[in-house]
N, C-alpha and C positions, 0 to 999 in steps of 0.2 A: 504493500500500500504506500510505502514511503516514496517509491519510484513514481507512482501515479501522481501523488501530490506534487512532487518535484516537477514533473512534466507540465502540469497545469500552471504552476507558479512561473516557470520559465517563459511559457507562451504569453502569460499575462504581462510579465515585465517587458518583453520585447514589444508588445503592442502599445503599451502606455508610456514608455520612456521616450525621451527625445524632445519633449517640450516641457518647459517649466510650468508649474501649477500657477493659476491666477492668484494675484496678491489679495483680492478681495471679492466680495459678492458682486459688486458692480461690474468688475472685469469679467467674472465668470459668466454673468448674464449677457454681456456684450459678445462673448465668444460662444454663445449657444450654437449647437449644430443645426444648420438649416438643411432639412431633408427635401425641400422642394426640387423636383426634377430627378430625384433618386428613384431607383428601382430595387426593391427587396426581392431576392430570389431564394427559393427553396427547391432542392432537388432530392429525390429519393429514387434509387435504383435497387431492384431486388429480383433474384431469380425465382423466388417462390411464386411470383405472378405468372411465371411460365411453367409451374408445376415441377420444380426441381429445388435442390438445396445443396449446391456444390460450386466449387471453383470461385469465380467472382460472385459472391453470394449476397453482398449488400454494400451500398454506398450512400452517403448523404453529404450534402453540401448546403450551407446556409450563409447568406451574406448579401452584399449589394453595394451601391454607390455611397461613398462617404467623403467628406472633405479631407484632402491629403494632409492638411496641416494639423489634423487631430490625431495622427498616427505617427509612430516612431519613424524617423528617417531611415533607420535600418531596413524597414520594409519598403518605403516609397522610392528610395534611390535606385535599386537595381532595375525594377520594371520601367520607371520613368526614363532612366538614362538610355536603356536599350531602345525604347520607343522613340525618343528624341533622335537617336541616330538613324532610325529607319524611315520615319515619316518626314514629310516636307511641309511643315508649318501647320498641320492640323492640331487643334487644341486637344490636350490630354484630359481624360476623365479618370478618376481613381476609384477603386473599390476594394473591399476587404471580405474574405471568405473564411469559413471554418468548416472542416469536413473530415470524414473518415471512410476508408475502404477496408473491406474484410474479404479474405480468401480462405477456402477450406478444401480438403480433399473430397472425393466423391462420397465416402461413407463417414459421416460425422459422429457415428455411434461407436467408433473404435478408439479406445484410449491409447493403444500402443502406437509407436511410430509407424508411418506408412511410406517407406522410402520409394515405392513405385507409384506414388501419386503426388498430386500437387501439395506443396507445404502449407501448413497453417500460417497465416500472416495477417497483420493489420497495420495500417498506415494512418496516423492521426496528424493533422496539419492545420496551419493557418496560411492563407495566401493573400498576397497583395497584387492587385491588377491595375495596370495602366492601359488605357484604350483610347483610340481616336478613330473618327469616321470622317471621310472626305471623298466626295465624288464617287459614291457607291463602292468604296474600299473601306474595309474594317481591319484595323491593325490592333492586335491584343498581345500584351506581354504579361505573364503571370509568374510571380516569384513565391514559391511555397517552401516553408520550413516546418519540420515536425519531427516525429519519432516513429520508428518501426519497432515492433516487439511488444512485450507485456504492457509498457506504459501507454501504448496506443489503445488499450481497453477493448480489444476485440473479444476476449473471453466474456467480459462483463456485459457488453452490449448484446452479443448474440445469445448468451444464456438468458438474460432478462427478456429479450424479445420473444424467444421460443417459449418461455414460461407464459407469457402474455397470451400467445395464440395456441397454447397446448401442442407445441411441436416437439420433436425429439430433442433431448438435451445433447448439446455438443460436448464430447468427452475428450477431444484430443488437443486442447489448447496448450497443454504442457509441452508439446512438441513444436510449438511455433518458432518462427525465425526470431533470433535473439535480439535484445535491445541494441539499437544504434540510432544516432541522429540521421535525419534525412533532409535533403535539399533538392529543389527542382526548379529550373528556369525554363519557361516555355514561351515560344513565339508562334502566333497563328494569324494568317492573313486570309481574309475572305473577300471575294469580288462578286458583285451582284449585277445580273443582266436581266432586263425585262421590266414590265410595267407592274404597278402596285396592285392592279386588278387584272388577273389573267394568269400568265405562266412566267416563272422566273427560274433561271439557272444560277446556282451559287457554288462555284468551285472554291476549294481551299487548299492551302499548303502551309506546312509548319514543321516545327521540330522542338524536342524537349531534351534537356541536358541536365544530368544530376546523378546523385547516388541512388535515388529511388527508381529512376527510369531514364533511359537514353534511347531516342528513336527519331526518325524522320517520317513525315506523314503527308499524304495528299489524297484528295477525293473530291466529290461533288455531290450536290443535292439539287433535285428539281422539285418545285412546288407550284401549286395552283390554288388560287383563292381570290378573296376580295380585300381591299384596303390593307395589303400585307406590309408589315413593318419588320425591321431587323434584317437578319441574314439567315433565316431558317429558324428551326426550334433551338432554344438555348440548351446547352449541354453541361453535364457535370464535369466533363474532362477539363483539364487546365486550359484556360483561354476561351471556354465555350459559352460564357454568359455575357449578355449586354449589361451596361452599367449606367451610371448617373448621366442623365440628359441626352444620351446618344439617340434614343428614339425620338424624343420631343424635338430635338434640334435638327435632325437630319431626315426624318421620315414624314412625307405629306400624309400618308395613311393614318398617322397618329391623331390627326385632327378629326377623324371619323369616330363615332361612338362605338363601333364594333369592327372586328376583323376575323377572318378565318382562313385557314389553308390546310390542304393535305400535302404530304410530302413523301419522297422516297430518295434514298441516296446510298453512298458507299464511302468508306474511309479505309485506306490501306496504310499500314505502318511497317517500316523496315526497322527491325528491333536491334538495338545494340546491347541493352541491359534492362532487366526487369527484376527488381529485388524480390517480388512475390513469387518468382519462379527460379531465378538464378541463385537466390540466397544472398547473404551478406557479401559486400565487397571487401570486408576487412577480416573476416574469420570464417572458419569452416562451419557447416551446418546443413540443414535440410535444403535440397535443391533438386531440380529435374533438368533434362535437356530441353532447350526451347527452340521453337520454330523461328527462323530468321524473318519470316514475313507473316503478318497477321492482318486480317481484314474484318470489318464490320459491315453488314448490310442492315439498313434501317428504314422504317416506314412508320407513319403516324399521322396525327392530326393536332392542330393548334387552334385555339379560339381565344378571343379577347372581347370582353364587355366592359367598356369604359377603362378603368384602371386595373382590372383584374384579368390576368392571362393564365391559361391552363394548357399544357401540352402533354401528350402521351405518345411515347415512342417505343416500338418494339425493335430490339436489337438482336441480330443473329451474328455471333462471333465465331470465326474459324478456329481450328485447333491451334492452341498456343504452345503445347509441349508434348513430349513423348518420353517413354520409359522403356526399359528392357521387356516389359510385359505388353507394350503397345502404346498407341496414342491416347491422348486425353479426350479426344473427340470435340465436337462443336458444342456451343452453348447458346441458349436463348434466354434473354431477360428483358425486363421492361424498365423504362425511365419515365418518371412523372415530375413535371416542373410546374410550380406555381409562382407567378410573378405579380407583385403589387407595385404600381407606380404612384408616386406622390406628386 
């Protein structure tokens, strides 16, 4: 338990340091956070929606647009510096997220190690995001820092959630990838073609570099609907969410009281490293042989009524790993996103 409290304390300190406290009540009132134009995002991904309980078994991410001067420069500098170097004069918007991903082998009722299946792993993180939109181009940089292993609270979250829905108890978390800090820097560029009511094509390209994952990615999405804003459905992946003011400032469809669209697409990733499969970079432990190329096929629907947006996406992921006993097989899971604009 001490390691869990330490992880929470470190995250809180990183978020809140970097600015001196106000000297009095008047100054504190003058520096009150203005949320107008912000968008709060909630993401939940789970494979049980697809009638399974294995591999990438759950993910959540919560956050949205916040004023950059209210957050430690430790977080704001990396994404803002990279975004400034890439974009040509577009104004930057800033956001902050908190999230967790969990991974398990196929059979969660086995307490013994399972060397021929996916390792137990969890990743708990906070992420700072800098984003700019200009002329149908969206540039996003996300800087995540967190922890892998027991302090990521995978055992506690999965055990509690399974008790809540009367699902089998996960017994193998003693075999999870061991504790180590994690860092991840991601860049994602999206380009939008088409009209706001009709059909749009949205290709993307990007890359992530860090101890948690390293990969290059590219893909595209096609969507059809009315009064479409943004660049497709927002996603839980690094760089996948729209932030403060981006829709209101850049999208004519946002002036309409409602919007909807259906979509389908693909995302391919050339993998260099994945801690949840390859194991620790710094010590020996559970791991499997990974596929060099992984792809996702996705389809779904997104709707907005005034300030409330809801998107549901089905994702089919190709095989990510193999063992001496065979491949891990494909996976299907669902992603639900709720966004509230201020």
